[in-house]
N, C-alpha and C positions, 0 to 999 in steps of 0.2 A: 504494500500500500504506500509506503514512503516514496518509492520510485514513481508511482502514479501521481502523487501530489507534487513532486519535483517537476515532472514532465508538464503538469498543468500550469505551473508557474512559468516555465520556459516557452511553451507553445500555447498561447492564449486564444487561438482562433475559435475553436468550437467549445473549448472547456470553460470559457467565461460565460456562456449562455446558461440561463437558469434551468431549462429542461435537462440539459446534460448533467448539471450538478445534482439534480434530484435523482436521476437514474444512477449516477456514479455512487452516491451515498447509499442508495438502496442496495446496490450490488455489494458494497463494502459490508453493510449490516448482514445481508443474506450469507455472504461468505463466512463472516465471523460466527454466525449462528450455526452454520453447517459444520464448521471446524469444531466448535464447542460440542455439538451433538455427537460428532465422530470421536472426539477425545473423551467424552464422558457420556457414554450411551445410557439410556434409562435401564433400570434393572428389569429382568425378564422373570415373571412369575410362572412357574410350571406346575 
């Protein structure tokens, strides 16, 4: 994610637009949630 933020600062063509920022942060949150779910899966009751 840090590289994506650095690239946004360097290349501000599309990244400065609000719709792009919304999609970007939604994907950051979704990826973080998926990573947390994979790292700490819910217990399975058998």
